[in-house]
C-alpha positions in Angstrom: -8.0 13.3 -29.4 -4.5 12.4 -28.8 -4.7 14.5 -25.6 -7.9 12.6 -24.1 -5.8 9.2 -25.2 -2.9 10.6 -23.1 -4.6 12.0 -20.2 -6.9 8.5 -20.0 -3.6 6.5 -20.1 -1.9 9.0 -17.4 -4.9 8.4 -15.4 -5.2 5.0 -15.4 -1.5 4.8 -14.4 -2.0 7.0 -11.3 -5.0 4.8 -10.5 -2.6 1.7 -10.4 0.0 3.4 -8.3 -2.5 4.5 -5.8 -3.7 0.9 -5.6 -0.6 -0.4 -5.1 0.1 2.3 -2.5 -2.9 1.0 -0.5 -1.6 -2.7 -0.9 2.0 -1.6 0.6 0.3 0.4 3.3 -1.4 -2.9 4.4 1.8 -5.1 4.3 3.6 -2.7 6.3 0.6 -2.2 9.0 0.4 -6.0 9.3 4.4 -6.2 9.6 4.3 -3.4 12.5 1.1 -5.2 14.2 3.0 -8.4 14.2 6.4 -6.8 15.3 4.3 -5.1 18.3 2.2 -8.2 19.2 5.6 -10.5 19.3 7.1 -7.9 21.5 4.4 -7.8 23.8 4.1 -11.8 23.9 8.0 -11.7 24.7 7.6 -9.5 27.9 5.5 -11.9 29.5 8.1 -14.9 29.0 
């Protein structure tokens, strides 16, 4: 039974890390989109 508890805890931690990775990717994508948009807008000036 301790092995089952270990794997459940390990799986839960992996799921949490995966969720954090998704949030980080979303923030990075928004940042890059903002940079691209601002560079396009600055070209028009």
